[in-house]
Backbone as a chain_set.jsonl record, in Angstrom:
{"seq": "MAAGRPMSRFWEWGKNIVCVGRNYADHVREMQSAAPSEPVLFLKPSTAYAPEGSPVLVPAYSRNLHHELELAVVMGKRCRAVPEAVAMDYVAGYALCLDMTARDVQDECKKKGLPWTLAKSFTASCPVSAFVPKEKIPDPHNLKLWLKVNGELRQEGETSSMIFSIPYIISYVSKIMTLEEGDIILTGTPKGVGPVKENDEIQAGIHGVLSMKFKVEKPEY", "coords": {"N": [[-16.585, 0.571, 17.194], [-18.558, -0.388, 14.349], [-21.126, -2.959, 14.883], [-20.642, -6.126, 13.542], [-18.748, -5.292, 11.783], [-15.791, -6.494, 11.701], [-12.678, -5.24, 12.668], [-10.383, -6.745, 11.838], [-11.418, -7.732, 9.671], [-10.837, -5.631, 7.895], [-11.132, -5.05, 5.234], [-13.164, -5.945, 4.091], [-14.968, -4.111, 4.225], [-14.141, -1.699, 4.81], [-13.691, 1.961, 3.184], [-12.179, 3.312, 1.996], [-9.401, 3.199, 0.07], [-6.468, 4.835, 0.546], [-3.385, 6.11, -1.266], [0.461, 6.335, -0.989], [2.404, 8.079, -3.03], [5.921, 7.747, -3.522], [7.516, 8.038, -1.43], [9.736, 6.915, -0.272], [13.224, 7.891, -0.323], [15.182, 6.179, -1.533], [13.628, 5.047, -3.498], [12.547, 6.725, -5.101], [14.301, 7.901, -6.103], [15.244, 5.519, -7.831], [13.251, 5.367, -9.663], [13.929, 7.531, -10.966], [12.173, 10.293, -10.321], [11.562, 13.434, -9.409], [12.313, 14.347, -5.749], [9.444, 14.717, -3.452], [7.831, 17.75, -2.682], [5.428, 17.48, -0.751], [3.054, 15.153, 0.379], [2.194, 12.596, -2.584], [-0.501, 11.751, -3.762], [-2.351, 8.968, -4.715], [-5.573, 6.956, -5.376], [-7.076, 3.783, -4.571], [-9.853, 1.699, -5.542], [-12.135, 0.122, -3.374], [-12.609, -2.662, -4.609], [-10.002, -3.213, -5.065], [-8.882, -4.153, -3.618], [-6.932, -7.939, -2.519], [-6.922, -10.56, -0.542], [-5.478, -12.56, 1.473], [-4.79, -15.797, -0.1], [-6.648, -15.144, -2.657], [-5.494, -14.424, -5.775], [-3.164, -12.489, -7.043], [-4.193, -10.372, -9.672], [-3.131, -10.356, -12.973], [-3.77, -7.526, -14.634], [-5.207, -7.067, -18.335], [-4.53, -5.836, -20.437], [-1.599, -4.619, -19.646], [1.754, -5.689, -19.7], [3.214, -5.288, -18.218], [4.004, -5.703, -15.033], [4.458, -4.658, -11.76], [5.707, -5.365, -8.572], [4.81, -3.306, -5.38], [6.275, -2.567, -2.435], [4.533, -2.096, 0.65], [3.791, -0.777, 3.88], [0.606, -0.217, 5.602], [-1.134, 1.542, 7.187], [-4.013, 1.345, 9.176], [-7.231, 3.157, 9.694], [-8.87, 3.119, 12.598], [-11.205, 4.888, 13.596], [-13.378, 7.764, 12.708], [-12.001, 10.637, 11.114], [-11.368, 13.897, 10.727], [-9.103, 16.63, 9.516], [-7.23, 16.552, 11.286], [-4.963, 17.219, 14.09], [-1.277, 16.848, 13.14], [0.078, 16.004, 15.639], [-1.453, 14.593, 17.248], [-2.536, 12.65, 15.836], [-2.18, 9.732, 16.016], [-3.671, 8.654, 17.015], [-5.882, 8.087, 15.892], [-5.572, 5.895, 14.514], [-6.105, 2.428, 14.249], [-4.566, 0.343, 13.849], [-2.512, -1.738, 11.759], [-1.538, -3.163, 8.574], [0.216, -5.489, 5.807], [0.983, -4.637, 2.347], [0.386, -4.693, -0.764], [1.367, -2.564, -3.827], [0.298, -3.076, -6.823], [1.298, -2.804, -10.013], [0.624, -1.162, -13.003], [3.401, -0.778, -14.575], [3.912, -0.254, -17.588], [1.508, 0.851, -18.377], [1.727, 2.931, -16.836], [3.796, 4.585, -17.035], [3.041, 5.304, -20.12], [0.344, 7.415, -19.137], [2.092, 9.059, -17.694], [3.252, 10.222, -19.478], [1.748, 11.452, -20.853], [0.578, 12.91, -18.937], [-1.406, 12.135, -17.426], [-3.733, 10.759, -15.114], [-3.364, 8.409, -13.278], [-5.12, 6.222, -12.412], [-5.439, 3.723, -14.503], [-3.412, 2.448, -13.807], [-2.812, 1.658, -11.679], [-5.495, 1.077, -9.969], [-6.814, -1.343, -10.732], [-8.432, -4.168, -10.777], [-7.834, -6.454, -7.636], [-5.505, -5.299, -7.279], [-4.246, -4.725, -4.869], [-2.84, -6.566, -2.866], [-3.513, -7.869, 0.377], [-2.384, -8.323, 4.066], [-2.818, -9.889, 6.876], [-4.578, -8.324, 9.604], [-2.947, -6.085, 11.636], [-2.927, -5.146, 15.683], [-2.758, -1.936, 17.052], [-1.286, -1.755, 19.183], [0.667, -4.49, 19.069], [2.567, -3.145, 17.255], [4.72, -0.724, 18.18], [5.908, 1.427, 17.67], [6.068, 2.308, 14.226], [7.67, 3.437, 12.58], [10.027, 1.994, 12.309], [10.43, -0.539, 11.128], [11.211, -2.889, 9.548], [10.841, -3.942, 6.641], [10.616, -6.65, 3.701], [10.527, -8.557, 0.643], [10.021, -10.836, -1.565], [10.454, -12.651, -4.859], [9.214, -15.574, -5.98], [11.159, -17.052, -4.016], [13.673, -15.357, -4.29], [14.965, -12.764, -2.889], [13.58, -9.485, -3.453], [12.738, -7.04, -2.444], [13.482, -5.041, 0.339], [13.45, -3.09, 3.055], [13.369, 0.077, 5.359], [11.197, 1.232, 7.713], [12.091, 3.042, 8.679], [12.927, 4.583, 6.943], [11.24, 6.306, 5.807], [9.907, 9.459, 3.865], [8.059, 11.125, 4.436], [6.344, 11.228, 7.859], [4.235, 9.076, 9.687], [2.571, 10.315, 11.414], [2.211, 12.601, 10.098], [1.587, 11.811, 7.94], [-1.094, 11.118, 7.77], [-2.108, 13.011, 9.479], [-2.029, 15.504, 6.78], [-3.518, 13.918, 4.922], [-6.081, 14.047, 6.079], [-6.848, 16.289, 5.934], [-7.632, 16.869, 3.489], [-9.108, 15.003, 2.665], [-12.25, 13.258, 4.484], [-11.243, 10.885, 6.147], [-12.293, 7.502, 7.371], [-13.726, 5.437, 9.667], [-11.868, 1.685, 9.013], [-10.772, 2.741, 6.784], [-7.595, 2.652, 4.762], [-4.444, 3.413, 4.696], [-1.818, 3.697, 2.233], [1.576, 3.878, 2.628], [4.02, 4.431, 0.612], [6.352, 3.01, -1.313], [9.84, 1.071, -0.574], [12.958, 0.754, -2.036], [13.413, -1.386, -4.828], [11.479, -2.101, -6.626], [9.808, -4.589, -8.658], [9.357, -6.436, -11.91], [6.54, -9.039, -12.394], [4.887, -11.88, -13.179], [2.914, -14.154, -14.672], [2.559, -16.947, -13.035], [3.976, -16.413, -11.074], [5.558, -16.881, -7.48], [4.904, -14.874, -5.108], [5.828, -13.686, -2.088], [6.284, -11.84, 0.972], [6.239, -9.621, 4.288], [6.374, -8.294, 7.219], [9.468, -7.916, 9.176], [9.476, -10.287, 11.843], [6.855, -9.609, 12.468], [4.32, -10.629, 10.799], [4.071, -12.503, 7.715], [3.247, -13.185, 4.22], [1.777, -14.546, 1.094], [1.269, -14.912, -2.339], [-0.277, -15.995, -5.45], [0.515, -15.076, -8.676], [-1.91, -14.714, -11.69], [-3.613, -14.605, -14.065], [-6.06, -12.632, -15.363], [-9.494, -13.85, -15.646], [-11.119, -12.84, -17.284]], "CA": [[-16.441, -0.738, 16.016], [-19.867, -0.908, 14.31], [-21.458, -4.321, 14.693], [-21.027, -7.116, 12.182], [-17.421, -4.496, 11.122], [-14.583, -6.391, 12.642], [-11.637, -4.522, 12.328], [-9.499, -7.981, 11.685], [-11.69, -8.168, 8.038], [-10.937, -4.532, 7.419], [-11.124, -5.074, 3.471], [-14.57, -6.765, 3.596], [-15.83, -3.36, 4.435], [-13.746, -0.345, 4.598], [-14.461, 1.93, 2.024], [-10.863, 4.271, 1.458], [-7.749, 3.006, 0.218], [-5.15, 6.261, -0.016], [-2.35, 5.802, -0.943], [0.617, 7.722, -1.201], [3.729, 7.99, -4.138], [7.431, 8.74, -3.967], [7.922, 8.14, 0.177], [11.005, 6.318, -0.235], [14.337, 8.27, -0.991], [15.58, 5.495, -2.298], [12.493, 4.713, -4.602], [12.77, 8.161, -5.503], [16.017, 7.853, -6.916], [15.497, 4.426, -8.742], [12.441, 5.878, -10.564], [14.312, 8.918, -11.811], [11.509, 11.172, -10.016], [12.416, 13.999, -8.223], [11.71, 14.433, -4.133], [8.461, 15.5, -3.65], [7.928, 18.682, -1.341], [4.349, 17.273, 0.138], [2.88, 13.891, 0.177], [1.929, 12.374, -4.195], [-1.626, 10.902, -3.331], [-3.328, 8.773, -5.6], [-6.643, 6.536, -4.758], [-7.406, 2.21, -5.778], [-11.156, 1.397, -5.251], [-12.174, -1.073, -2.352], [-12.503, -4.085, -4.683], [-8.945, -3.459, -5.444], [-8.115, -4.985, -1.954], [-7.002, -8.907, -2.592], [-6.776, -10.963, 0.972], [-4.273, -13.901, 1.144], [-6.144, -16.396, -0.678], [-6.565, -14.715, -3.863], [-4.558, -13.961, -6.505], [-2.812, -11.417, -7.816], [-4.419, -10.571, -10.992], [-2.486, -9.281, -13.915], [-4.156, -6.463, -16.069], [-5.192, -7.66, -19.748], [-4.003, -4.313, -20.999], [-0.548, -4.467, -19.099], [2.593, -6.403, -20.144], [4.779, -4.962, -17.015], [3.137, -5.074, -13.688], [5.163, -4.883, -10.962], [5.089, -5.445, -7.147], [5.596, -2.367, -4.766], [6.052, -3.63, -1.164], [3.904, -1.23, 1.324], [2.694, -0.815, 5.273], [-0.393, 0.364, 5.506], [-1.95, 2.2, 8.118], [-5.796, 0.964, 9.128], [-7.817, 3.805, 10.521], [-9.972, 2.587, 13.686], [-12.442, 5.907, 13.786], [-13.224, 8.74, 11.702], [-11.23, 11.923, 11.499], [-11.248, 15.279, 9.562], [-8.031, 17.868, 9.634], [-6.58, 15.979, 12.746], [-3.618, 17.937, 13.967], [-0.134, 16.037, 13.651], [0.231, 15.56, 17.266], [-2.568, 13.625, 18.05], [-3.268, 11.988, 14.616], [-1.655, 8.469, 16.063], [-4.854, 8.149, 18.116], [-7.032, 7.637, 14.914], [-5.228, 4.693, 14.387], [-6.32, 0.997, 14.844], [-3.417, -1.039, 13.678], [-1.708, -1.784, 10.244], [-1.132, -4.41, 7.669], [1.295, -5.017, 4.798], [0.08, -4.375, 1.663], [1.286, -4.367, -2.2], [0.874, -1.579, -4.738], [0.537, -3.946, -7.762], [1.704, -0.951, -10.552], [0.907, -1.629, -14.492], [4.478, 0.127, -14.979], [3.924, 0.447, -18.93], [0.807, 2.14, -18.579], [2.041, 3.992, -15.751], [4.814, 5.424, -18.175], [2.192, 6.018, -20.456], [0.145, 8.399, -18.298], [3.001, 10.053, -16.86], [4.105, 10.919, -20.722], [0.359, 12.29, -21.122], [-0.478, 13.852, -18.209], [-2.756, 11.922, -17.327], [-3.984, 9.895, -13.575], [-2.944, 6.464, -13.055], [-5.929, 5.025, -12.367], [-5.753, 2.694, -14.98], [-2.251, 2.064, -13.367], [-2.523, 1.415, -9.811], [-6.246, 0.909, -9.731], [-7.699, -2.084, -11.121], [-9.193, -5.335, -9.877], [-6.72, -6.878, -7.114], [-3.936, -4.3, -7.202], [-4.243, -4.152, -3.479], [-3.115, -7.455, -1.828], [-3.737, -7.527, 1.896], [-1.957, -9.194, 4.808], [-3.943, -10.263, 8.39], [-4.364, -6.747, 10.497], [-2.115, -6.093, 12.895], [-3.424, -3.828, 16.249], [-1.815, -1.125, 16.588], [-0.342, -2.502, 20.245], [1.703, -5.099, 18.263], [3.806, -2.383, 16.718], [4.578, 0.408, 19.11], [7.034, 2.125, 16.897], [5.38, 1.556, 13.216], [8.88, 3.887, 12.136], [11.284, 0.996, 13.302], [10.203, -1.812, 10.654], [11.792, -3.981, 8.719], [9.583, -5.169, 5.186], [10.653, -7.495, 2.865], [9.594, -8.917, -0.376], [10.647, -12.625, -2.543], [9.529, -13.583, -5.732], [10.134, -16.981, -6.37], [12.063, -17.213, -3.333], [14.131, -14.339, -4.539], [14.419, -11.18, -2.228], [13.961, -8.5, -4.044], [12.39, -5.36, -1.903], [14.315, -4.707, 1.948], [13.587, -1.786, 3.444], [13.001, 0.669, 7.003], [10.295, 2.489, 7.65], [12.711, 4.576, 9.196], [13.221, 5.878, 5.53], [10.136, 7.318, 5.146], [10.523, 10.728, 4.165], [6.91, 11.958, 5.441], [6.0, 10.181, 8.672], [2.723, 8.253, 9.669], [1.346, 11.207, 11.452], [2.317, 13.768, 9.249], [0.794, 11.664, 6.459], [-2.717, 11.563, 7.915], [-2.923, 14.578, 9.581], [-2.367, 15.858, 5.697], [-4.758, 13.556, 3.839], [-7.53, 14.222, 6.763], [-6.992, 17.924, 5.796], [-8.08, 17.105, 2.178], [-10.623, 14.221, 2.81], [-12.112, 12.88, 5.82], [-10.52, 9.693, 6.675], [-13.07, 7.217, 8.308], [-12.965, 3.799, 10.231], [-11.783, 1.096, 8.16], [-10.077, 3.302, 5.545], [-6.015, 2.534, 4.789], [-2.887, 4.512, 3.736], [-0.529, 2.872, 1.82], [2.247, 4.846, 3.575], [5.193, 3.988, 0.42], [7.345, 1.805, -1.119], [11.442, 1.441, -0.343], [13.527, 0.576, -3.284], [13.674, -2.776, -5.18], [10.101, -2.94, -7.084], [10.361, -4.97, -10.198], [8.143, -7.5, -12.623], [6.151, -10.3, -11.834], [4.596, -12.782, -14.718], [1.913, -15.227, -14.434], [2.958, -18.202, -12.287], [5.153, -16.167, -9.949], [4.826, -16.307, -6.311], [5.311, -13.578, -4.028], [6.105, -13.906, -0.443], [6.384, -10.611, 1.914], [6.679, -9.466, 5.459], [7.159, -7.286, 8.398], [10.42, -9.102, 10.159], [9.44, -10.074, 13.245], [5.592, -9.572, 13.004], [3.62, -11.422, 9.695], [4.351, -12.754, 6.245], [1.754, -13.221, 3.432], [1.998, -15.322, 0.297], [0.254, -14.715, -3.155], [0.347, -16.528, -6.188], [0.13, -14.304, -9.491], [-2.837, -15.49, -12.576], [-4.304, -13.99, -15.172], [-7.742, -12.945, -15.247], [-10.763, -15.499, -16.673], [-12.022, -12.23, -18.557]], "C": [[-17.61, -0.508, 15.817], [-20.098, -2.69, 14.507], [-21.509, -4.986, 13.526], [-19.646, -6.161, 11.58], [-16.426, -5.088, 11.745], [-13.444, -5.67, 12.151], [-10.658, -5.194, 11.753], [-10.154, -8.079, 10.047], [-12.003, -6.658, 7.66], [-11.464, -4.504, 5.952], [-12.094, -5.528, 2.898], [-15.639, -5.528, 3.485], [-15.653, -1.501, 4.452], [-13.799, 0.534, 3.309], [-13.038, 2.913, 1.178], [-9.225, 3.382, 0.762], [-6.633, 4.381, -0.372], [-3.956, 5.739, -0.276], [-1.251, 6.945, -1.25], [2.247, 7.592, -2.15], [5.345, 8.763, -3.336], [7.993, 8.616, -2.131], [9.347, 7.454, 0.49], [12.374, 6.808, -0.729], [15.022, 7.712, -2.099], [14.78, 4.824, -3.571], [12.61, 5.783, -5.459], [13.5, 8.126, -6.715], [15.831, 6.941, -7.834], [14.509, 4.251, -9.869], [12.893, 7.164, -11.153], [13.289, 10.298, -11.445], [12.26, 12.173, -8.824], [11.606, 13.999, -6.615], [10.608, 15.087, -4.066], [8.785, 16.548, -1.971], [6.944, 18.41, -0.417], [4.449, 15.898, -0.748], [2.083, 13.617, -1.773], [0.973, 11.676, -2.876], [-2.19, 10.443, -4.805], [-4.499, 7.402, -5.003], [-6.724, 5.002, -5.529], [-8.946, 2.433, -5.033], [-10.939, 0.454, -4.088], [-12.329, -2.458, -2.903], [-10.824, -4.104, -5.552], [-8.428, -4.453, -4.791], [-8.222, -6.955, -2.795], [-6.288, -9.592, -1.23], [-6.021, -11.778, 0.412], [-5.295, -15.169, 1.272], [-6.742, -16.281, -1.821], [-5.836, -14.14, -4.54], [-4.519, -12.859, -6.954], [-3.352, -11.581, -9.052], [-3.466, -9.522, -12.607], [-3.701, -8.67, -14.907], [-4.627, -6.791, -17.145], [-4.298, -6.602, -20.386], [-2.53, -3.966, -20.267], [0.021, -5.713, -19.752], [3.972, -6.249, -19.232], [4.296, -4.574, -15.901], [4.35, -5.478, -12.712], [4.484, -4.268, -9.145], [6.058, -4.018, -6.639], [4.786, -2.583, -2.914], [5.926, -2.356, -0.135], [3.326, -1.878, 3.085], [1.613, 0.257, 5.038], [-0.851, 0.604, 6.679], [-3.554, 2.238, 7.945], [-6.52, 1.916, 10.232], [-8.686, 3.493, 11.685], [-11.074, 3.86, 14.107], [-12.06, 7.271, 13.009], [-12.547, 10.152, 11.595], [-11.352, 12.985, 10.31], [-10.135, 16.342, 10.165], [-7.61, 17.791, 11.047], [-5.356, 17.111, 12.655], [-2.14, 16.805, 14.207], [-0.335, 15.143, 14.769], [-0.503, 14.563, 17.783], [-3.336, 13.009, 16.757], [-3.37, 9.886, 14.95], [-3.084, 7.921, 16.572], [-5.946, 7.648, 16.994], [-6.714, 6.117, 14.367], [-5.216, 3.621, 14.795], [-5.294, -0.291, 14.79], [-3.06, -1.108, 12.183], [-1.537, -3.136, 9.87], [-0.122, -3.773, 6.51], [0.347, -5.022, 3.751], [0.811, -4.483, 0.152], [0.404, -3.489, -3.139], [1.227, -1.947, -5.911], [0.247, -2.507, -8.665], [1.737, -1.382, -11.832], [1.902, -0.396, -15.141], [4.228, 1.064, -16.518], [2.852, 1.578, -19.13], [1.165, 3.563, -17.941], [2.786, 5.207, -16.001], [3.965, 5.965, -18.862], [1.377, 7.569, -19.951], [0.758, 9.156, -17.643], [3.371, 10.95, -18.218], [2.942, 12.107, -20.889], [-0.032, 13.307, -20.575], [-1.484, 13.539, -17.755], [-2.843, 10.944, -15.604], [-3.512, 9.067, -13.907], [-3.951, 5.896, -12.074], [-5.453, 3.795, -12.989], [-4.285, 1.551, -14.258], [-1.79, 0.986, -12.303], [-3.899, 1.07, -9.378], [-7.45, -0.364, -10.148], [-7.829, -3.34, -10.195], [-7.776, -5.981, -8.85], [-5.511, -6.18, -7.167], [-3.469, -4.255, -5.831], [-3.923, -5.373, -2.661], [-2.804, -7.346, -0.328], [-3.531, -8.345, 2.842], [-3.125, -9.013, 5.958], [-3.656, -8.455, 9.087], [-3.74, -7.338, 11.649], [-2.489, -5.18, 14.149], [-1.748, -3.418, 16.265], [-0.822, -1.362, 18.201], [0.948, -3.516, 19.979], [2.64, -4.389, 17.599], [3.581, -1.427, 17.131], [5.173, 1.434, 18.448], [6.811, 1.612, 15.487], [6.752, 2.042, 12.277], [10.007, 3.303, 12.48], [10.896, -0.644, 13.062], [10.948, -2.106, 9.665], [10.74, -4.367, 7.327], [11.035, -5.52, 4.41], [9.856, -8.433, 1.539], [10.685, -10.008, -1.442], [9.809, -12.398, -3.758], [10.474, -14.617, -6.304], [11.277, -17.252, -5.578], [13.381, -16.296, -3.797], [14.052, -13.232, -4.063], [14.832, -10.253, -3.575], [13.797, -7.183, -3.89], [13.577, -6.001, -0.113], [14.155, -3.274, 1.987], [12.889, -1.422, 4.695], [12.081, 1.153, 6.927], [10.758, 3.652, 8.209], [12.712, 5.754, 7.824], [12.712, 6.716, 5.289], [10.426, 8.83, 4.984], [9.104, 11.979, 4.851], [6.699, 11.23, 6.312], [4.398, 10.038, 8.901], [1.922, 9.69, 10.322], [1.317, 12.679, 10.549], [1.077, 13.289, 8.066], [-0.77, 11.998, 6.664], [-2.836, 12.694, 8.659], [-2.953, 15.404, 7.793], [-3.492, 15.398, 4.732], [-6.03, 13.894, 4.838], [-7.717, 15.697, 6.372], [-7.743, 18.247, 4.313], [-9.296, 16.279, 1.883], [-10.836, 13.653, 3.863], [-11.86, 11.411, 5.711], [-11.911, 8.911, 7.567], [-12.629, 5.79, 8.612], [-12.956, 2.824, 9.273], [-10.94, 1.153, 7.118], [-8.909, 2.717, 6.088], [-5.446, 3.711, 4.157], [-2.232, 3.468, 3.262], [0.686, 3.876, 2.023], [4.066, 4.779, 2.245], [5.85, 3.183, -0.141], [8.979, 1.956, -0.87], [11.34, 0.881, -2.159], [13.343, -0.822, -3.92], [12.574, -3.522, -6.253], [10.433, -3.666, -8.53], [8.948, -5.79, -10.603], [8.095, -8.184, -12.145], [5.31, -10.535, -13.066], [3.546, -13.727, -13.834], [2.857, -16.598, -13.555], [3.934, -17.591, -10.867], [4.636, -16.4, -8.771], [5.28, -15.498, -5.517], [5.405, -13.746, -2.687], [6.82, -11.927, 0.103], [5.818, -10.47, 3.386], [6.918, -8.373, 6.364], [8.312, -8.065, 9.047], [10.09, -8.819, 11.699], [7.715, -10.374, 14.076], [4.453, -10.339, 12.245], [4.201, -11.439, 8.718], [2.786, -12.899, 5.472], [2.753, -13.863, 2.252], [0.518, -15.158, -0.644], [1.1, -15.646, -4.614], [-0.056, -15.811, -7.681], [-0.47, -15.365, -10.423], [-2.945, -14.013, -13.407], [-5.732, -13.829, -15.279], [-8.859, -13.834, -15.971], [-10.843, -14.416, -17.82], [-11.211, -10.873, -18.507]], "O": [[-18.232, -0.327, 16.863], [-19.21, -3.504, 14.251], [-22.216, -4.64, 12.58], [-19.539, -6.55, 10.417], [-15.894, -4.318, 12.544], [-13.41, -5.573, 10.924], [-9.886, -4.51, 11.08], [-9.381, -8.502, 9.188], [-13.103, -6.336, 7.21], [-12.376, -3.711, 5.721], [-12.23, -5.645, 1.68], [-16.746, -5.616, 2.953], [-16.41, -0.549, 4.261], [-13.957, -0.109, 2.271], [-13.001, 3.113, -0.036], [-8.17, 3.192, 1.367], [-6.231, 4.646, -1.505], [-3.472, 4.903, 0.488], [-1.55, 8.082, -1.615], [3.133, 6.888, -1.665], [5.623, 9.858, -2.846], [8.981, 9.275, -1.805], [9.898, 7.59, 1.582], [12.804, 6.121, -1.655], [15.379, 8.237, -3.154], [15.334, 4.181, -4.464], [12.791, 5.566, -6.657], [13.271, 8.289, -7.913], [16.221, 7.333, -8.935], [14.62, 3.427, -10.776], [12.103, 7.806, -11.844], [13.47, 11.315, -12.114], [13.036, 11.955, -7.893], [10.431, 13.665, -6.468], [10.629, 16.18, -4.632], [9.4, 16.377, -0.918], [7.135, 18.844, 0.719], [5.122, 15.521, -1.707], [1.424, 14.575, -2.176], [1.274, 11.287, -1.747], [-2.421, 11.181, -5.763], [-4.043, 6.849, -4.002], [-6.52, 4.881, -6.737], [-9.124, 3.224, -4.107], [-9.822, 0.023, -3.801], [-12.254, -3.421, -2.14], [-10.558, -4.878, -6.472], [-7.725, -5.383, -5.186], [-9.206, -7.307, -3.444], [-5.178, -9.189, -0.882], [-5.806, -11.87, -0.797], [-6.13, -15.494, 2.116], [-7.431, -17.237, -2.179], [-5.33, -13.145, -4.021], [-5.499, -12.186, -7.275], [-3.184, -12.64, -9.657], [-3.388, -8.334, -12.923], [-4.362, -9.301, -15.731], [-3.818, -7.669, -16.845], [-3.203, -6.956, -20.823], [-2.297, -2.761, -20.362], [-0.672, -6.603, -20.244], [5.112, -6.705, -19.322], [4.111, -3.391, -15.619], [5.066, -6.463, -12.892], [3.632, -3.501, -8.697], [7.172, -3.64, -7.001], [3.66, -2.679, -2.426], [6.898, -1.617, 0.021], [2.743, -2.917, 3.392], [1.737, 1.322, 4.434], [-0.991, -0.422, 7.344], [-4.22, 2.811, 7.084], [-6.482, 1.63, 11.428], [-9.754, 3.956, 11.282], [-11.793, 3.612, 15.075], [-10.949, 7.737, 12.758], [-12.955, 10.797, 12.56], [-11.413, 12.711, 9.111], [-10.347, 16.844, 11.269], [-7.622, 18.731, 11.842], [-4.914, 17.687, 11.661], [-1.984, 16.115, 15.214], [-0.751, 13.987, 14.843], [-0.156, 13.789, 18.675], [-4.562, 12.911, 16.7], [-4.129, 9.052, 14.456], [-3.423, 6.746, 16.437], [-6.807, 6.829, 17.315], [-7.555, 5.358, 13.886], [-4.443, 3.407, 15.73], [-5.236, -1.373, 15.375], [-3.563, -0.225, 11.488], [-1.413, -4.087, 10.642], [0.245, -2.63, 6.237], [-0.839, -5.299, 3.932], [2.025, -4.279, 0.17], [-0.818, -3.556, -3.271], [2.26, -1.469, -6.378], [-0.494, -1.558, -8.409], [2.749, -2.019, -12.126], [1.557, 0.544, -15.858], [4.275, 2.278, -16.715], [2.971, 2.673, -19.679], [1.001, 4.729, -18.299], [2.655, 6.343, -15.543], [3.772, 7.148, -18.584], [1.775, 8.664, -20.349], [0.177, 9.99, -16.949], [3.715, 12.129, -18.137], [3.145, 13.314, -21.016], [-0.643, 14.278, -21.022], [-2.448, 14.286, -17.588], [-1.781, 10.552, -15.12], [-3.166, 8.966, -15.084], [-3.645, 5.217, -11.094], [-5.08, 2.858, -12.284], [-4.225, 0.322, -14.245], [-0.979, 0.074, -12.144], [-3.838, 0.649, -8.223], [-8.656, -0.3, -9.914], [-7.371, -3.424, -9.056], [-6.676, -5.945, -9.401], [-4.461, -6.814, -7.056], [-2.359, -3.78, -5.59], [-4.627, -5.461, -1.655], [-1.822, -6.714, 0.061], [-4.31, -9.297, 2.84], [-4.067, -8.221, 5.934], [-2.686, -7.708, 8.954], [-3.832, -8.374, 12.306], [-2.391, -4.027, 13.73], [-0.625, -3.821, 15.963], [0.374, -1.073, 18.167], [2.028, -3.382, 20.554], [3.659, -5.013, 17.303], [2.522, -0.869, 16.843], [4.787, 2.541, 18.824], [7.278, 0.489, 15.298], [7.06, 1.312, 11.334], [10.955, 3.949, 12.926], [10.907, -1.586, 13.854], [11.27, -1.208, 8.887], [9.895, -5.257, 7.428], [12.122, -4.944, 4.464], [8.711, -8.876, 1.631], [11.825, -9.809, -1.864], [8.641, -12.014, -3.699], [11.611, -14.676, -6.771], [12.318, -17.63, -6.115], [14.378, -16.927, -3.446], [13.215, -12.466, -4.54], [15.797, -10.241, -4.339], [14.273, -6.29, -4.592], [14.119, -7.059, 0.206], [14.592, -2.448, 1.186], [12.036, -2.155, 5.197], [11.913, 1.723, 5.849], [10.264, 4.777, 8.294], [12.588, 6.972, 7.701], [13.119, 7.746, 4.753], [11.093, 9.426, 5.829], [9.151, 13.071, 5.417], [6.785, 10.086, 5.866], [3.532, 10.748, 8.39], [0.867, 10.101, 9.838], [0.448, 13.549, 10.49], [0.153, 13.913, 7.545], [-1.476, 12.789, 6.039], [-3.805, 13.411, 8.41], [-4.039, 15.934, 7.558], [-4.183, 16.103, 3.997], [-7.097, 14.009, 4.233], [-8.82, 16.217, 6.543], [-8.255, 19.311, 3.965], [-10.236, 16.596, 1.154], [-9.827, 13.359, 4.504], [-12.604, 10.842, 4.912], [-12.538, 9.614, 8.36], [-11.692, 5.136, 8.155], [-13.93, 2.851, 8.521], [-10.416, 0.195, 6.551], [-8.801, 2.321, 7.249], [-5.847, 4.599, 3.405], [-2.103, 2.406, 3.872], [0.554, 4.872, 1.311], [5.149, 5.018, 2.78], [6.116, 2.265, 0.635], [9.392, 3.108, -0.997], [10.462, 0.706, -3.004], [12.972, -1.551, -3.0], [12.545, -4.687, -6.649], [11.255, -3.235, -9.339], [7.883, -5.837, -9.988], [8.991, -8.538, -11.378], [5.037, -9.64, -13.866], [3.492, -13.898, -12.616], [4.003, -16.857, -13.922], [4.417, -18.246, -9.943], [3.421, -16.25, -8.643], [6.484, -15.647, -5.303], [4.303, -14.185, -2.358], [7.613, -11.175, -0.464], [4.904, -11.239, 3.683], [7.786, -7.547, 6.08], [7.887, -9.104, 9.551], [10.252, -7.856, 12.448], [7.338, -10.842, 15.15], [3.554, -10.747, 12.98], [4.974, -10.503, 8.515], [1.65, -12.777, 5.93], [3.983, -13.824, 2.262], [-0.655, -15.198, -0.274], [2.287, -15.89, -4.831], [-1.242, -16.047, -7.907], [-0.084, -16.533, -10.384], [-2.497, -12.87, -13.311], [-6.514, -14.78, -15.283], [-8.615, -14.439, -17.015], [-10.711, -14.723, -19.005], [-11.474, -9.967, -19.297]]}, "num_chains": 1, "name": "protein.A"}
């Protein structure tokens, strides 16, 4: 780890946020999408990070902002075209993230065959929890994720239900783009995605590991 770049604050210096879409079969069904034969990838900018204590911002051009709960893998060292068998050696730890999605904008992008950038990559579209060292999560495929809005349970899922495993995803992504220390990969969302509005409170967690809380606000500009 480079001096002055603590892994515990990866969101302050990490460059890339790589996201995997449609990685839980139940979410694929609820979105009425086709099951993927290989990972569906998109990117968020580093300015999408919203650490706990900062708000989730509703983009001015959207009227239907959705929450998507995801386990994130935090990379611990640079890797390129790594074999699946050793992919986990490059992981530093994990975090919980929300892939905030302007669903109305995404629907229009899909209809027009356009990229999802406007729907997925706006400022504060990636609320992020505290960093969890790899040693505290012996098996990332044996976790229960949950999310509540204003105290109501909306999402609950198990990482064992992923279509593509974490080592497979790391290997796949690293064959396309070089991954660097502090980069993260969001591994997809379970079913139960839904809308939030201004003043809503989002709580989310990894059962037995951590929890986080965010308020939804409109940006000042």
